[in-house]
N, C-alpha and C positions, 0 to 999 in steps of 0.2 A: 737463374731461369734457363731452361734449355732452348732459348730463342735468341737469335741475333738480329737486332733492329738495324734497318738501313738508316741512312742519314735523314735528318729532318723529320717532319710529320708524315711518315710514310704510310702507304696503304698496305704494307707488307712486312711481316716478320718471318724469318726463315728458321726452321727447326735445325738445330745443330746436329741432330742425329744423322742427317744426310749430307753434312758439309763436305765429307771426303768422297762423295759419290756424284760426280758431275752428270752422270746419266739419270739421276733422280731430281725431278723438279718438285719442290714442296714449299708451301707457304701458308701463313695464317693471316687473315685480313685484320686490319685495325678499323677504327672509325674514321680515319683521316684519309684525305686525298680524293674524296668523291664529290658528287654534285647534288645529292639529295638535301632537301630542306628539313627543318624540324618536323616531327620528332625523329626523323630517320637520318639526321645529319651525322656524317656526310656520305660515308661509303657503305650504304645499305646494299646488300647483294641479293636479298630475298624478294621474290616476286609475290609472295603470299601475305604481306603485312599491310598492304594498302598504299604503298609508295607508288609514285608515277612510274609507269612502265619504261618510259624513255630514260628516266634517271637510273633505274636499275640496270638497264642495258648498257648505259655509259659507264656505270660503276663497275660492272663485270668486265667491260673492255679494258678499263684502267687497271683493274686488279690483275687480269691476265697479261696485260702488257708488262706489268712489273715482274711477272713470272716468265716473261719472254715466251709467251704462248698466245693462243688465240681462243676466244670464248666459244668458237665453233667446236672446240675439242672437249668442252665440258660434259661430264657425265654426272648426274645427280640422282640421289635416292629420295624416295618418298618420305622416309623417316617416320615410322608409325609406332615407335617404341616396342618393336618386336624383335625377332631373332633370325629373320631371313637374310641370307647372304646370296647375292646374285653375281654370277660371272658374266661380264659384258665384254663386247669387242668393238663397240662403236659409241660415239657420243650420243646420249639420249637421257631422258628422265625415266628412271626405273621406279615405278610406284610399288607400294606395299613391301618395301624392304628397308633395312637399316645398314646394310653393308654392301660394298661393291669390291669386286676383285677383277683384275685384268692382266693380260699378257700383251696387250696391244700397245706398241710404242707410240708415245705422244698423247695418249688418252689421259685427261686430267680428271681424277676422281674427286668430287667435291662433297663435303659434309658441312651442314650448317648446325651450329650449336649456340646455346646461351649458357645455362647451368650445366648441361651435359658435357661429356668428354668426346672430343673427336680423336680417333686413333688412326694415325697414318703409318702404314707398314710398307716395306719394300725389301725384296731380295735383289739387290742391284746386279749380281752376277748372273742371275737366271731370268731377269726381266719380268718379275712378277710383282705386282703392287696391289695393295688393298687399303680401303678406308672405311671406317665404321663409326656409327653414331652410338655412343654408349651412355645412356641415362641409367638410373638405378634399375629399371625394368630390363633393359638390355644387358646390364651387368649380371643380374641374377639369372638371366637366360643364357649367359655365357657367350654373348655374341663376339667379344674380342677373341676368345679361344676358337670359336667356330670359324672366324675369319682366317686365322692362322692355318687351321686345318684345311680350309678351302684353297688357300694359297699353296699349301703342300700338295694338294690334289692337282694343281696346275704346274707343279714342278719346282716350287720353292723348297728350300731346306730351312726349317725353322731356326736352326742354330746360326744361320747366315742372315736372318731377317733383322733389319734395323727398324726401330719403333719410336714413334713420338706420340705422347699422350698430352693433349692440350690442357691448358688451365681449365678448371671446372669448379663446381661448387665445393668449397673446402669442408673438411670435417667439422671445423668449428661452427659452420653455418648450416650443415646438413643434418638437421634434427628430424628424426623419423619416429614412427610408432613402433612398438614391439613386434607387430605383425610384419613390418618391413625388415627390421633389424635381424630377425631370426632367419631370414633368407640369405644373409651374408655370413661369411666366415667370421668367427669371433675375432680373428686377428685384425679385422678392419672396422670393428665396432668398438666405440668408446662410450663410457658412461661417466661423464665428468661429475665431479663433486658438486652437489647442489642442483644438477640438471634434472628436470622431470622426465626427460625422454633420452633415449640413446642417440648417438651421433655416428654417422657412417663416413668412412674415408673412401669416396668413390674412386679417386685416382689410384689409391693403393690397391683397391679391388681389381681394377683393370690391369695394373702392373702384375699382380700375382697371377692373374689368368694367363697373361702373355708368357710369363716365366713357366707356368705349368704346361703350356703348349710347346715349350722348347725354345722360346725367344730368350736370348741372353739378358740377364738383369741389367747390364750396362749398355744395352742396345739403344 
């Protein structure tokens, strides 16, 4: 796995893609280390799911503390399964978009996912970062590649971008109809023996897009 767990039941896993770059702060939350009760136990960070607001704020504080940052620096996206990329320069909630790009030091770009993929990107040398939400709709609309292109517009060099693609719905579990499968490259679509419907490898689709946009395959 491209993640390094901290000790114990931690609220944080750190992507190894950025391990050699101390200027980049990145992490993925777990369910551990928070204060929320069932069914949100324990480290729910979402304000939109019905959890108590005070619990969510404390969970965000704990998660950001594990990242050695402050929740006041969080920037979030509305995540509407679209293809809009927004460049931001201050912490805020940006509605109606699925990707954020910044050159502002200290700004923490946050993406929430379940089955979808979170894509974290950084060109450490040039101080450009991006984060996008890529479900199947975002993938076919090429939001990972568009995020790289937007980062390049802000001064990033794609060949120098480091990338992390989070765990997401696996190909074995991602059964789709033919009308969805035909929107993906054949290379990421499988038709297992005995299966009634095709299966899509969402993570591979995201990775192929990043490589096509110039991000190294080993980033």
